N, C-alpha and C positions, 0 to 999 in steps of 0.2 A: 573605383568604379569600373567594372568590366562590362562594357556594353556589347562586345562582340560575342560573348558566351551566353547571353540572355536570349533564349528562343521561346517565344510564346505562341507562334503560329505554326502552320504546316507548310511543307515545301510543295513545290509544283509536282515533284515526283510522287509524293503521297496522293495528291489530288488526281493525278493521272491513273494511279493504281486503282483508286476507288471508282473512277469512271469506267475503266476496263472491266472491273468486277461487276458493276451494274449492267454493263452491256452484255457480258456473258450470261448473267442471270436472266436478262430480258430475252435473249435468244433461246435459252433453254425452256423458259416458260411458254413462249410462243410455239416452239416445236412440240411441246407436250400437248398444248391445246389443239394444235393441228392434228396430232395423232388421235386424240380423243374424239374430235368432231368429225374427222374424215375416215374413220376406220370402216372397213367393208361391212361390218354388221349393221352399223347405224345407217349407212348409205342404202343397204338393202331394205332395212325397215322403213326408211323414209320413202323409198320407191314403192314398196308394197302399200303404204298408206295412200300415196297418190293414186295408185291403180284402183284400190278399193273405193276411194272418193269418186273417182271418175265413173266406175261401174255403178255406184249408188246414184250419181247424177243422171246417168242414162236411164236407169230404171225408174227413178222417182219423177223425173221431169220429161220422160218420153223423148229424149233427145234422139233425133234421127239423122244427124249429119256427122260427117267425119271431122275431126279436129286435131290440131297439133299445137302445143304450147310448151313453154319452158316454165320451170318453177321460179320462185322468187330469188333464189341464190344463183340461178342460171347454170346449174351443173347437171340438170336432168331435163330431158325432153319427154313429154307425155303425148302419146299418139293414140287416137281412138278411131277405129274402123268399124262401121256398121254395115252389114249386108242383110238383105231381106230374102228369105228363102221360104216359099209357100206362106204359111201363117206364122213362121218363126223369125225371130231376129237373132242374128249372130253378131255378138259384140266382142271385138278383139281390142285389148288395151295393152300397149307395151310402153315400158319406161326405159329409156336409154340414157347413157351418159352423153352429155353434150360435147365433150372434148374428144370422145371416140365414138365409134358407131356400135359399141357392144351393148347388148340388151341386158338390163339388170333384172327386170321382172316382166313377165308376159302372162296376161289373163285372157281366157276365152270363155264366153258364156253363151248359151243358147236359151232363149225364153220365148214364150208365146206372146203375141201382141194383145 
């Protein structure tokens, strides 16, 4: 009977290798999702959607006040400025990155009251 040569389980070294491989795969998948979700094209598209929604809100609800708010993710600031000139309203909407002061999208529209 040779009890020392009978191996039925795995060693600690094998378990550590598996844990390291799972960690590497987790880091790779999170970085891929981060690239897909935060690429410049999708950020610009989201900013353009916010600007169009805000412009639609101004026109449909006759909003007459300036406003500033952030989106749900907290990565964009939407700013609305309304000025009245004669019988026209000038609506300026800009969407900026919240972590820097760079403007992503800026819309300006003039319409009659």
